[in-house]
C-alpha positions, 0 to 999 in steps of 0.5 A, a space after each residue: 687929114 689922116 683918119 683914125 680908123 678905115 676899113 672895108 668902106 667904113 672911115 673914121 675921123 678923131 676930130 672936131 667935125 667942122 674940121 673934116 666937113 668941108 672936105 667931104 662929099 657923101 650920100 646922106 647923113 644920118 645924125 643924133 647931135 648933143 642935146 644941149 641937157 647936161 646942165 642940173 635940173 632947175 625948178 621945173 622938176 625935170 629929173 636930172 640926167 647930167 649926174 648919169 651922164 657924166 659917170 658913163 663917159 659922155 665927154 667931149 662936147 659941151 653939153 651946157 652951152 647958152 642956148 643961143 650958142 648951141 642952136 647957132 653951132 648945131 645949125 651950123 653943122 647941119 648946115 655943112 652936113 647939107 652941103 657935103 650930102 647929095 640927099 637927105 640929112 636925118 636929125 634925131 633930136 626933140 623938143 627941150 624945154 627953157 624958161 618952161 617954154 618948149 623949143 623945136 628943132 625945126 625952130 633952128 635946124 636948116 634945110 628945108 623939112 622933107 620927112 618927120 618921123 616919131 620915135 616912141 621911146 616907150 618911156 620917159 625920165 621926165 615924170 615929175 615936170 607938170 606936163 605930160 612926160 615927154 616920150 617921143 623924139 623926133 627924126 627930121 628929112 632935111 633937104 631933098 632926096 637924091 634916091 628914095 626906095 619906094 618900098 619904104 613908102 608903105 612904113 608909117 611916120 610914128 614908129 613904136 616898134 623901136 625900143 630904146 638901146 641900152 646895151 652899148 657899153 661906155 656910151 650913156 645915151 646911144 639910139 638904137 641901130 634900127 633908127 638909122 637903118 630905116 633912114 639908110 634903107 630909103 634914102 641911100 643907094 646900095 653901096 652908097 656913103 652915109 655921114 655921120 658927124 656926131 659919131 659917139 659909139 659908130 651907131 650909124 657906121 654899124 647900121 650902113 655896114 649892115 645894110 650894104 653902104 659905105 660910111 663916114 664917121 667923125 668923133 672928138 672923143 678918141 675914146 668913142 673912135 675906140 668902140 666904134 672901131 671895136 663894134 665895127 671889126 667884131 660886127 656887134 650890130 647892137 
């Protein structure tokens, strides 16, 4: 498949990730998949995000799939990433609530848990759901590392020093570069290749570029591919 963008060890494919993943071989994966949360708020009282996402361009994914279909889809993508990666597959996700029951991502993600990080987002949009307002997300390291930087051993597993990212134009919910950077430095050797099958605005690729790694990103939405390419060319590190 012809890349959408290819320069200085960074490659972007404008495609469905399942069409590209079987052909790839990389060191690690870092990704933040769609959370399947765009549907309108139900009687739980959880505050709406779907209108903001639609307005700000959250396009290209069916983010209101039946939960069972969503879980099978994400599990299949993560399994393909495990097959393509020599080392860990890092997945940024969160507990979501369906019919008043929490669904932890580990209940459907494959690979086995090697490492778990709790990211304190320092705030919440869910302030009226009759529960303690969720203010954290997870970063799961799945599989087995092929490389580990022992200088990272002293870093704690609760990260409360990284604020949410709100400065990427055209994307409603980007994650901070620092989230990906820490995992990349810890588990990908210098000059190695980082994969993101849900590239979005290219944050994983920016982090890899910043840390001296190569990267491959896959994104089904061409507009996000354009945003990512511009960030990489301009070396915009937010």
